C-alpha angles and dihedrals in degrees: 000000000000116000094243091057091049090050093050092047093050092048089049090054091046091050091051091049091048092050089056098038100054097055091040092054091046094051092043094051092047089049091058103265111137123237090248091054092048091051091050091051091049093051093048092051091047093050094047093049092046091048092053089047092049093051100043104030104026092035093228117161118247107228135197091251089060090053091049090050090052090051090055089048091053088051089054090050090050093054092043092058098036111114 
């Protein structure tokens, strides 16, 4: 694939993500979710989507250390939302 097509495609994906992210953050913040919690949610979603992409499109192997890292990430999410 030519570089210019890859650049346009990546910017198209980023624009789509941004169009979803801005209203979601606005509604979440108005609903009482803090900015730190919204950022944590965003990062978890990004990492999960990228991991699926890496395994199925890039044909990377999913290793035990990746699973352990996700468990620690879920622990961080737990403590972020704990009252």
